[in-house]
C-alpha positions as CSV (number, residue, x, y, z in Angstrom):
1,M,70.4,83.1,159.5
2,R,66.9,82.0,158.5
3,L,67.1,81.6,154.8
4,G,64.4,80.6,152.4
5,I,65.0,79.3,148.8
6,S,62.3,80.8,146.7
7,G,61.3,79.9,143.3
8,T,58.5,78.3,141.2
9,Y,58.0,74.7,139.9
10,S,61.2,73.1,138.6
11,S,63.4,75.9,139.6
12,G,65.7,73.5,141.7
13,K,64.6,74.8,145.2
14,T,64.7,71.3,146.7
15,L,68.1,70.3,145.6
16,T,69.6,73.7,146.3
17,A,68.2,73.8,149.8
18,M,69.7,70.4,150.4
19,A,73.1,71.5,148.9
20,V,73.1,74.8,151.0
21,A,72.6,72.9,154.1
22,H,75.5,70.5,153.4
23,Y,77.7,73.4,152.4
24,T,77.0,75.7,155.2
25,G,76.0,73.5,158.1
26,L,72.6,75.3,158.3
27,P,70.0,72.7,159.3
28,R,67.2,72.2,156.7
29,T,63.6,72.6,157.6
30,R,61.4,69.5,157.0
31,A,57.9,69.7,155.8
32,R,56.1,67.1,153.7
33,T,55.7,68.0,150.2
34,M,52.2,68.0,148.5
35,R,52.9,64.5,146.9
36,E,53.4,63.2,150.3
37,I,50.3,64.9,151.8
38,L,48.1,63.9,149.0
39,P,47.5,60.3,149.8
40,D,46.0,61.1,153.3
41,A,44.3,64.4,152.1
42,A,42.7,63.0,149.0
43,P,43.2,59.1,148.8
44,G,43.4,57.7,145.3
45,K,43.4,61.2,143.6
46,T,46.0,63.1,141.7
47,L,46.7,66.7,142.4
48,E,44.7,67.6,139.1
49,E,41.8,65.7,140.4
50,C,41.5,67.5,143.8
51,T,38.6,69.8,144.5
52,A,39.1,73.4,145.9
53,A,38.4,72.2,149.6
54,E,40.9,69.4,149.2
55,L,43.6,71.9,148.0
56,I,42.8,74.1,151.0
57,Q,43.3,71.3,153.3
58,M,46.7,70.5,151.7
59,I,47.8,74.1,151.8
60,V,46.9,74.3,155.5
61,I,48.6,71.0,156.3
62,R,51.8,72.1,154.7
63,H,51.7,75.6,156.2
64,V,51.3,74.1,159.7
65,E,54.2,71.7,159.2
66,R,56.4,74.5,157.9
67,V,55.4,76.6,161.1
68,V,56.3,73.7,163.4
69,H,59.8,73.1,161.8
70,E,60.6,76.9,161.4
71,T,59.8,77.5,164.9
72,N,61.8,74.6,166.3
73,L,64.9,76.0,164.3
74,A,64.4,79.6,165.3
75,S,68.2,80.2,165.6
76,G,68.8,79.5,161.9
77,F,67.6,77.2,159.1
78,V,67.5,76.9,155.3
79,S,64.1,76.2,153.9
80,D,63.0,74.7,150.6
81,G,60.4,77.6,149.8
82,S,58.0,78.9,152.3
83,S,54.2,79.2,153.1
84,L,54.1,81.8,150.3
85,Q,54.6,79.1,147.8
86,E,51.3,77.3,148.7
87,W,49.3,80.4,149.1
88,I,50.5,81.9,145.6
89,Y,50.0,78.6,143.8
90,G,46.4,78.5,145.3
91,S,45.7,82.1,144.6
92,I,46.7,81.7,140.8
93,R,44.1,78.9,140.5
94,V,41.5,81.6,140.9
95,V,42.7,82.8,137.5
96,V,43.7,79.6,135.7
97,G,41.1,77.2,137.5
98,I,41.5,74.6,140.2
99,N,43.2,72.3,137.6
100,P,45.6,74.6,135.7
101,N,46.3,71.8,133.2
102,A,42.8,72.1,131.9
103,S,43.3,75.6,131.0
104,A,46.8,75.4,129.4
105,H,45.4,77.2,126.4
106,L,45.0,80.4,128.3
107,R,47.1,83.3,127.3
108,A,48.4,86.2,129.6
109,G,45.6,88.2,130.8
110,D,42.9,85.6,130.2
111,Q,41.1,83.8,133.0
112,V,38.5,80.8,133.3
113,E,34.9,81.3,134.2
114,R,34.5,82.5,137.7
115,T,32.3,79.7,139.1
116,E,30.7,79.8,142.7
117,E,33.4,77.4,143.8
118,L,36.2,79.7,142.5
119,R,34.8,82.8,144.2
120,F,34.6,80.9,147.4
121,F,38.1,79.8,146.9
122,E,39.3,83.2,146.1
123,D,37.9,84.6,149.5
124,V,39.6,81.8,151.4
125,M,42.9,82.2,149.8
126,A,42.8,86.0,150.4
127,E,42.4,85.3,154.2
128,L,45.1,82.6,154.2
129,G,47.3,84.9,152.4
130,R,47.1,87.5,155.2
131,A,48.1,85.0,157.9
132,M,50.9,83.3,155.9
133,K,52.5,86.7,154.9
134,R,52.5,87.7,158.7
135,H,54.3,84.4,159.4
136,V,56.9,84.6,156.8
137,K,57.5,88.3,157.5
138,G,58.4,87.2,161.0
139,S,60.1,84.1,160.4
140,F,62.7,84.7,157.6
141,D,65.7,87.1,157.4
142,A,66.3,86.7,153.7
143,F,65.5,84.9,150.6
144,V,67.3,83.6,147.5
145,H,65.2,83.5,144.6
146,L,66.1,81.0,142.0
147,R,65.8,82.1,138.3
148,N,63.1,80.3,136.2
149,E,65.8,78.7,133.9
150,L,65.2,75.0,134.1
151,P,62.7,73.0,132.1
152,L,59.3,72.3,133.7
153,A,59.0,68.6,134.9
154,A,55.7,67.0,133.9
155,D,55.5,64.6,137.0
156,G,51.8,64.7,137.9
157,H,52.4,67.1,140.9
158,R,52.7,70.4,139.2
159,P,50.9,72.1,136.4
160,V,52.5,71.5,133.0
161,N,51.6,75.1,132.1
162,D,54.2,77.8,131.4
163,L,51.6,80.6,132.0
164,F,50.9,79.4,135.5
165,R,54.7,78.9,136.2
166,T,55.4,82.4,135.0
167,M,52.5,83.9,137.1
168,A,53.7,82.2,140.2
169,D,57.3,83.3,139.7
170,E,56.3,86.9,139.2
171,E,53.9,86.8,142.3
172,L,56.7,85.4,144.5
173,V,59.0,88.3,143.8
174,R,56.2,90.9,144.0
175,T,55.4,89.6,147.4
176,L,58.9,89.5,148.9
177,D,59.1,93.1,147.7
178,E,55.8,93.8,149.5
179,L,56.9,92.3,152.8
180,G,60.3,94.1,152.6
181,I,62.4,90.8,153.0
182,P,65.8,91.0,151.6
183,H,66.2,88.7,148.6
184,H,68.6,88.2,145.7
185,E,68.2,86.4,142.5
186,V,70.6,83.5,141.9
187,G,71.0,81.2,138.8
188,G,73.6,79.1,137.1
189,A,74.9,75.7,137.9
190,I,74.4,74.4,141.3
191,E,78.0,74.9,142.3
192,Q,77.9,78.5,141.3
193,R,74.5,79.0,143.2
194,L,76.1,77.6,146.4
195,E,79.1,79.9,146.3
196,R,76.9,82.9,145.4
197,I,74.4,82.2,148.4
198,A,77.2,81.8,150.8
199,D,78.9,85.0,149.8
200,L,75.7,87.0,149.8
201,H,74.8,86.0,153.3
202,D,78.4,85.8,154.8
203,L,77.9,82.0,155.4
204,V,81.2,80.1,156.0
205,P,81.3,76.8,154.0
206,V,82.0,73.7,156.2
207,M,83.0,71.4,153.2
208,P,84.1,71.8,149.6
209,V,81.3,72.7,147.4
210,E,81.7,69.6,145.2
211,R,81.2,67.5,148.3
212,A,78.2,69.4,149.2
213,V,76.6,69.0,145.8
214,E,77.4,65.3,145.8
215,L,75.7,64.6,149.2
216,A,72.6,66.8,148.0
217,R,72.2,64.7,144.9
218,A,72.4,61.5,146.8
219,E,69.8,62.9,149.3
220,Y,67.5,64.1,146.4
221,A,67.8,60.7,144.6
222,G,66.3,59.1,147.7
223,L,63.1,61.1,147.4
224,D,59.9,59.4,146.3
225,T,59.0,61.3,143.3
226,R,56.3,59.1,141.9
227,D,52.7,60.5,141.3
228,E,49.8,59.1,143.2
229,A,48.9,56.8,140.3
230,R,52.2,55.3,139.9
231,R,52.7,54.8,143.6
232,A,49.3,53.1,144.0
233,A,50.2,50.9,141.0
234,D,53.5,50.0,142.5
235,L,52.1,49.1,145.9
236,A,49.7,46.9,144.2
237,G,52.2,45.2,142.1
238,N,50.5,46.3,139.0
239,P,51.8,48.3,135.9
240,A,50.3,51.9,135.8
């Protein structure tokens, strides 16, 4: 089973993917997050400060890393998202701007001024989308889409913008429908999610659900979730 955990910002993808791996024994794919890629791709910048070109670089880097890990685990894996995530997050920036936080005032149906940079960015994202859809179509057997039911975390690495979040969530589901990949929506507490995911895909648990959640929470607690400014300040020994 090659299973993707789909969902937008703050939907619980990472914790759920970790827990599914512990609960079912499926190996979890590894790919650096945007916050991990950012220091090399755009040193000293936060995600909000990145240019369109820098965003494209990070999207391509993460896609390539996903492809490598998914190929190496072709017999089965659980993945925290897919390349569709990065492509859709980029595509929506054509509507809300390269820095979505600067356009948080937009209402549904509105869009920012279409600059020359945004027009070029739109063309690039359209072409990347074709390649990434082909990859996902051939690399995943099924997806679980997590309901958009948790509060949005304002951590410097995701747009604190409910319009962006809603647009991304809707586009993810539309794209899975377009690709014809089986997908089910799952919600509720993490324990409920795990039991439902295993039941939907005939996955046999290898440990009690409570133990799987405990291990996943411990693993998640070890992630570096600092934004770039906080990380740089900590490394320098200075308060942010």
